[in-house]
N, C-alpha and C positions, 0 to 999 in steps of 0.2 A: 504492498500500499505505501502511496506517496503523500505526502502533507504537503501544502502548498498556502503559502500566507503572500498575499498582496499587500503593495504599500505603496503609499505616493499620491493619495486622490487629496481631496481640497478644494479650495474654493477659488475660483479663477474669473478674470474677466473676460468675454466674448473676446477673441481673436489671440488670448493667452494660451500659453501651452502647460503641459505637465508631463510628467515622466513616470508612468505606474511601472512598479517592479510586481514578478511574481517569483518567490523566493522557493525552491522544489526540495524537500528533504525526505527520507526516508530508503525505499528502495528506488534509488536513481539512477541514470547513468544519460550519456549526452544522447542518446537516441529518443528520450522522451519527448514526444509531441505535445505541444503545450496550446490551447485556445484561450482568447480573451472574451468574454462575454459582456454585454450588461443589461440591467432592467431597470426601465424607467419606472416612476408613479402611474399606476393604471395601466402599465404596457407589459408584453409576453419578454421573456428573456430573449436576446438575440444575440448573435455571433457578430462579433467584431472582428476579430482577426486571429488567425491560426499560422502557427510554425510547424513545420515538422522535424524531426529529431536526426533524420538520417541526408537527406538530400536537398535540406535548404527551401524547400515549399512553401510560399506565403499564401494566404488567402486574406483578402480584406472585403468586408461588406461596401457596398456601393456608397454608401453614404457617410463613408470615412477616407476610400483611396482618395490618394492625394495629398491627406491630412494627416493619417497615422502613420508609423514606421513601426513594424513588430521587429523584435532581434534577440540574441540569446548569447550568455556567456556560459558556455560550458563548465567553465573552470570553477563557476559560481555557481553553478546549477539554478541561472536566474534567466528569466525570460521578460525583457521590457514592451514595454507599450509607449513612444515615443508620440505626444498627441500636440498636434499643432493647430492654430487657425481654429480654436476652438469655438462651439457654437452653443448657445442654451438648449438645443436639443440634443448635445451630449451630456447631459446632465443624467446622471444614474448610478447606480452602485455596480460598479466593474468589478468582474470574480474569472478568475483564471480556472482552468480545469484541464484535467487530461483523462484517458481510458486506457483500455488493455490496447485498445485499436485506433489509432486517430488517422484517419486518412485525410491528407490534405492535398487539394489543388487549387490554381488560382481563381477556379468558381466554386467551389468548396471547402467545407471544413465537416468531415463525417465522424461522428465518435460510436463505437463499437464498445460493447463488454461492458464491466464495471467502470465507475466513473468516479474520479476524486476530485473535489472542490474545495477552494479557499471559501474563507468565509466573506472574502467582498471589502472593497476600498468605496468611499463615497468620493465621486467627483460632481461638483456644482459647479454650473458656467454661468453666471448671472452678475450684471451690473450694480 
């Protein structure tokens, strides 16, 4: 089982930037694929971005393409989500997650099997 801990959330003005971190511990390896998800008040959880563990594939939701960048530091067992040009619509609780099998392509991020989730970090974009 993998333990995931998110950090880096906070209050930022529209147009600002934040970097979220997802630190993994437990049974980990540099092949662990990670996904970032978010859930805004009254809305369903949605996949924001994912990164594969082995081939470097990444996925971005259309709503964040060109503004968010996902990256990983395997030496630190950490995945980052650089968020630029933040909009009020980005306000949500952001979670990182992994699963037994994660298939990442440019068009999708699919989870199969048992899943591990962090407890989330809140991002508020407001003036």
